[in-house]
GUTIRO-650224 format. One record per residue (C-alpha): residue number from 0; residue in one letter; x, y negated, z. Coordinates in pm, whole numbers, plus 50000, padded with zeros to 5 digits. Layout:
N
 num residu    xx    yy    zz
 NUM      A     X     Y     Z
...
END
This chain:
362
 num residu    xx    yy    zz
   0      M 73784 62926 35763
   1      P 73408 62876 35815
   2      A 73236 62628 35584
   3      E 73170 62290 35735
   4      S 72806 62214 35805
   5      A 72642 61941 35597
   6      E 72426 61854 35899
   7      P 72557 61653 36197
   8      A 72600 61863 36508
   9      G 72281 61888 36708
  10      S 72058 61748 36434
  11      A 71709 61893 36388
  12      G 71633 62102 36082
  13      A 71484 61932 35778
  14      T 71107 61952 35726
  15      Y 70872 61888 35435
  16      A 70703 61616 35641
  17      A 71036 61442 35701
  18      A 71089 61444 35324
  19      G 70763 61256 35285
  20      V 70511 61531 35202
  21      D 70222 61577 35444
  22      I 70056 61915 35384
  23      E 69797 61859 35655
  24      A 69688 61532 35493
  25      G 69652 61717 35164
  26      D 69431 61978 35328
  27      R 69216 61706 35481
  28      A 69180 61539 35141
  29      V 69047 61866 34999
  30      Q 68790 61890 35275
  31      L 68674 61533 35216
  32      M 68635 61575 34840
  33      K 68433 61899 34857
  34      E 68096 61726 34892
  35      W 68157 61529 34574
  36      V 68284 61822 34372
  37      K 67969 62018 34461
  38      K 67763 61754 34285
  39      A 67961 61787 33961
  40      Q 67865 62141 33867
  41      R 67683 62317 33586
  42      P 67499 62652 33600
  43      E 67809 62807 33440
  44      S 68040 62693 33721
  45      V 68189 62988 33910
  46      G 68376 62994 34241
  47      T 68449 62724 34494
  48      L 68698 62444 34537
  49      G 69039 62557 34660
  50      G 69119 62840 34421
  51      F 69427 62847 34202
  52      A 69222 62806 33885
  53      G 68879 62674 33799
  54      L 68632 62927 33659
  55      F 68360 62871 33401
  56      D 68118 63133 33271
  57      A 68198 63153 32898
  58      S 67891 63363 32822
  59      V 67727 63028 32741
  60      L 67917 63050 32412
  61      K 67709 63351 32305
  62      R 67435 63121 32183
  63      Y 67673 62983 31919
  64      D 67730 63154 31584
  65      R 68092 63035 31564
  66      P 68184 62828 31869
  67      L 68484 62601 31844
  68      L 68643 62483 32168
  69      A 68749 62120 32173
  70      S 69004 61988 32422
  71      A 69116 61640 32522
  72      T 69340 61488 32784
  73      D 69389 61128 32893
  74      G 69448 60888 33178
  75      V 69332 60535 33256
  76      G 69655 60345 33195
  77      T 69754 60051 33408
  78      K 69396 59986 33518
  79      V 69500 60185 33825
  80      A 69713 59886 33925
  81      I 69395 59678 33962
  82      A 69229 59942 34178
  83      Q 69538 59961 34398
  84      R 69563 59585 34441
  85      M 69195 59563 34532
  86      D 69209 59875 34749
  87      Q 68898 59999 34569
  88      H 68929 60352 34439
  89      D 68580 60492 34381
  90      S 68543 60388 34014
  91      I 68879 60474 33859
  92      G 68775 60840 33837
  93      H 68468 60735 33639
  94      D 68705 60570 33390
  95      L 68907 60890 33367
  96      V 68604 61102 33279
  97      A 68491 60850 33017
  98      M 68827 60849 32842
  99      V 68827 61229 32817
 100      V 68466 61327 32743
 101      D 68409 61052 32489
 102      D 68706 61181 32292
 103      L 68548 61527 32300
 104      V 68208 61415 32176
 105      V 68355 61240 31871
 106      C 68371 61575 31689
 107      G 68021 61661 31808
 108      A 68136 61876 32101
 109      E 67936 61906 32421
 110      P 68170 61852 32719
 111      L 68165 62163 32938
 112      F 68420 62111 33213
 113      M 68708 61897 33334
 114      T 69011 61928 33557
 115      D 69199 61638 33711
 116      Y 69551 61558 33829
 117      I 69608 61293 34095
 118      C 69968 61198 34172
 119      V 70022 60984 34483
 120      G 70315 60835 34668
 121      K 70152 60926 34998
 122      V 69837 61131 35057
 123      V 69576 60918 35223
 124      P 69285 61164 35244
 125      E 69011 60902 35231
 126      R 69166 60737 34926
 127      V 69204 61065 34738
 128      A 68844 61155 34824
 129      Q 68725 60823 34682
 130      I 68910 60888 34355
 131      V 68755 61234 34330
 132      K 68414 61086 34411
 133      G 68443 60872 34099
 134      I 68551 61169 33890
 135      A 68259 61378 34015
 136      E 68008 61101 33952
 137      G 68149 61055 33603
 138      C 68116 61426 33532
 139      V 67750 61412 33634
 140      L 67691 61126 33390
 141      A 67874 61319 33117
 142      G 67689 61645 33179
 143      C 68007 61842 33244
 144      A 68144 62030 33544
 145      L 68447 61944 33754
 146      V 68600 62289 33796
 147      G 68928 62206 33963
 148      G 69223 61976 33996
 149      E 69551 61904 34165
 150      T 69673 61640 34407
 151      A 70051 61599 34418
 152      E 70250 61389 34663
 153      H 70564 61231 34513
 154      P 70741 61026 34782
 155      G 71037 60835 34647
 156      L 70892 60821 34297
 157      L 70576 60630 34387
 158      G 70518 60382 34666
 159      P 70289 60481 34956
 160      D 69992 60296 34800
 161      E 70063 60391 34439
 162      Y 69900 60667 34239
 163      D 69816 60774 33886
 164      V 69540 60993 33750
 165      A 69502 61217 33447
 166      G 69244 61464 33333
 167      A 69174 61730 33074
 168      G 68840 61840 32937
 169      T 68700 62121 32727
 170      G 68391 62113 32508
 171      V 68223 62330 32248
 172      V 68074 62265 31906
 173      E 67926 62488 31638
 174      A 68178 62525 31355
 175      D 67937 62406 31087
 176      A 67834 62107 31301
 177      V 68178 61949 31345
 178      L 68158 61577 31271
 179      G 68424 61378 31093
 180      A 68553 61203 30782
 181      D 68449 61479 30541
 182      R 68080 61398 30609
 183      I 68096 61023 30550
 184      R 67943 60890 30229
 185      T 67916 60554 30051
 186      G 67623 60356 30188
 187      D 67639 60501 30539
 188      A 67558 60260 30820
 189      V 67815 60176 31086
 190      I 67638 60154 31420
 191      A 67819 59986 31709
 192      M 67745 60069 32073
 193      A 67821 59799 32328
 194      S 68106 59848 32571
 195      S 68069 59774 32942
 196      G 68377 59552 32932
 197      L 68746 59619 32883
 198      H 68703 59992 32951
 199      S 69050 60139 33017
 200      N 69265 59989 32745
 201      G 69487 59687 32708
 202      Y 69541 59630 33079
 203      S 69914 59572 33036
 204      L 69828 59277 32813
 205      V 69543 59163 33038
 206      R 69756 59175 33353
 207      H 70041 58991 33180
 208      V 69812 58716 33060
 209      L 69591 58666 33365
 210      F 69840 58731 33645
 211      E 70184 58645 33512
 212      R 70098 58363 33270
 213      A 69779 58214 33414
 214      G 69854 58298 33779
 215      W 69497 58397 33859
 216      A 69406 58592 34171
 217      L 69177 58893 34172
 218      E 68959 58717 34430
 219      R 68898 58422 34199
 220      Q 68530 58361 34126
 221      V 68474 58333 33751
 222      P 68146 58160 33655
 223      E 68137 58332 33314
 224      F 68137 58670 33490
 225      G 67911 58581 33781
 226      R 68156 58766 34005
 227      T 68525 58781 34089
 228      L 68797 58851 33837
 229      G 68883 59176 34015
 230      E 68524 59300 34001
 231      E 68512 59232 33628
 232      L 68842 59407 33564
 233      L 68727 59715 33758
 234      E 68396 59746 33570
 235      P 68374 60121 33493
 236      T 68415 60245 33139
 237      K 68084 60337 32981
 238      I 68031 60710 32926
 239      Y 67862 60778 32591
 240      S 67878 61157 32565
 241      L 67513 61237 32641
 242      D 67396 60944 32429
 243      C 67600 61067 32133
 244      L 67475 61422 32176
 245      A 67118 61288 32183
 246      L 67188 61117 31850
 247      T 67303 61444 31695
 248      R 66975 61608 31804
 249      T 66739 61333 31690
 250      T 66909 61192 31379
 251      Q 67167 61286 31122
 252      V 67516 61177 31228
 253      H 67823 61193 31007
 254      A 68092 61075 31248
 255      F 68168 60906 31578
 256      S 68467 60693 31674
 257      H 68567 60626 32036
 258      I 68707 60272 32052
 259      T 69012 60285 32277
 260      G 69375 60175 32231
 261      G 69414 60035 31881
 262      G 69081 59857 31886
 263      L 68779 59889 31660
 264      A 68962 59890 31327
 265      G 69239 60123 31440
 266      N 69007 60387 31581
 267      L 68734 60370 31318
 268      A 69003 60417 31051
 269      R 69071 60764 31195
 270      V 68735 60893 31063
 271      V 68714 60706 30731
 272      P 68801 60909 30417
 273      E 69091 60786 30202
 274      E 68868 60678 29914
 275      L 68618 60487 30131
 276      Q 68618 60177 30348
 277      A 68422 60068 30654
 278      R 68321 59703 30626
 279      V 68232 59562 30968
 280      D 68080 59217 31014
 281      R 68193 59040 31332
 282      A 67889 58811 31307
 283      T 67664 59099 31419
 284      W 67769 59067 31783
 285      T 67919 58843 32049
 286      P 68205 58990 32254
 287      G 68164 58962 32630
 288      P 68320 58664 32811
 289      V 68617 58866 32938
 290      F 68753 58900 32584
 291      D 68731 58527 32520
 292      L 68890 58454 32857
 293      V 69189 58680 32792
 294      G 69233 58539 32443
 295      R 69228 58177 32559
 296      A 69443 58233 32867
 297      G 69714 58398 32662
 298      N 69669 58198 32342
 299      I 69645 58536 32173
 300      A 69588 58557 31797
 301      R 69260 58726 31703
 302      N 69423 59016 31520
 303      E 69644 59084 31824
 304      L 69344 59076 32056
 305      E 69147 59307 31828
 306      S 69429 59559 31815
 307      A 69452 59583 32195
 308      L 69095 59546 32320
 309      N 68758 59691 32219
 310      M 68602 59342 32177
 311      G 68266 59462 32302
 312      V 68230 59786 32105
 313      G 68301 60110 32292
 314      M 68169 60372 32049
 315      V 68072 60378 31682
 316      A 67838 60614 31500
 317      V 67839 60651 31121
 318      V 67499 60766 30997
 319      P 67315 60778 30664
 320      Q 67148 60445 30592
 321      E 66805 60607 30613
 322      S 66885 60735 30966
 323      A 67000 60400 31104
 324      E 66664 60287 31240
 325      A 66596 60619 31410
 326      A 66947 60614 31560
 327      L 66895 60266 31703
 328      T 66561 60374 31849
 329      T 66718 60677 32017
 330      L 66993 60464 32168
 331      A 66751 60194 32281
 332      D 66534 60457 32450
 333      R 66844 60567 32641
 334      G 66930 60212 32746
 335      V 67227 60177 32510
 336      E 67271 59840 32341
 337      A 67347 59913 31975
 338      W 67326 59746 31634
 339      V 67415 59798 31269
 340      A 67758 59635 31240
 341      G 67852 59731 30886
 342      E 67849 59991 30613
 343      I 68067 60234 30422
 344      T 68175 60125 30073
 345      E 68419 60233 29806
 346      R 68774 60138 29902
 347      P 68935 59891 29663
 348      A 69283 59965 29534
 349      G 69531 59888 29809
 350      G 69251 59824 30056
 351      E 69246 59914 30424
 352      A 69030 60189 30575
 353      V 68850 59931 30788
 354      T 68801 59564 30720
 355      L 68656 59315 30969
 356      T 68482 59018 30808
 357      G 68335 58691 30931
 358      D 68350 58536 31276
 359      Y 68198 58660 31600
 360      A 67853 58524 31675
 361      A 67855 58238 31924
END
């Protein structure tokens, strides 16, 4: 007996488009993003957009005695939800680059190239192109190339207007120039570099407090910000990679710490040796108004706020005390707001790797 057909008699055959995947829209998205990708190249970039793999001329490594490749991967968390609600997609890629390249530079590595992954519920070519525009612009600011990426359409898993982004980057550093905890010494200065705002961390807490508890709208004008709440929340993450590399060329640097999830204390602790302690004085800076707003709106304890948000510090450099002034001059010349926020001391018995003292400056 012949097997019964699973399809009703006379029904048309299934298609990829009927399942929710539009190949033609994907092809159009590639065409729209090409102009932006062209701007995010280095002399070592090889090939054109559309290949199965991105190519990078590794002969650049010949100038190193013992090159070490550094790799990092990240996303931007639930900040994408803000971009989607505002229907503004040209800065979220900037955030993605920042989260990746500033992890690379912490060890002293120069970011060389990045790839991206964009997962969407429905391919809207203009929207995808705007995301890639932000990624390309971020790569230019970071001095790295965008050598490839992938856009995937996942109907049924994501809504038509939903998407997520992720990226991976590769950098290079001379083996004897790797920065980290083994270089830090008692008396070193802890230099803080100002963040541009929330960056791309803590948005689950921020959204819970401002939207669910306080009931604020993204269109709300906030006098403390001088703009709408949505505009403040979408402020792009600052990219520090070229500034940090400039520091390594002009001054002696022992370590960097990228302040992301876990806050200042949690991330700085990752580069502090077991026998030493970083003492940071809150009185040396005033966090931006967005941090105070979130704290007040959610009645959040200070230690909870500090563990989730950067509190105005996006990157930290640990340098010898005698190099601190030169480091601040280099950063000021590059337009980076920075200050000496603390120092490295001996760690007392039972003490923490990082201790925050005092109160924030008014």
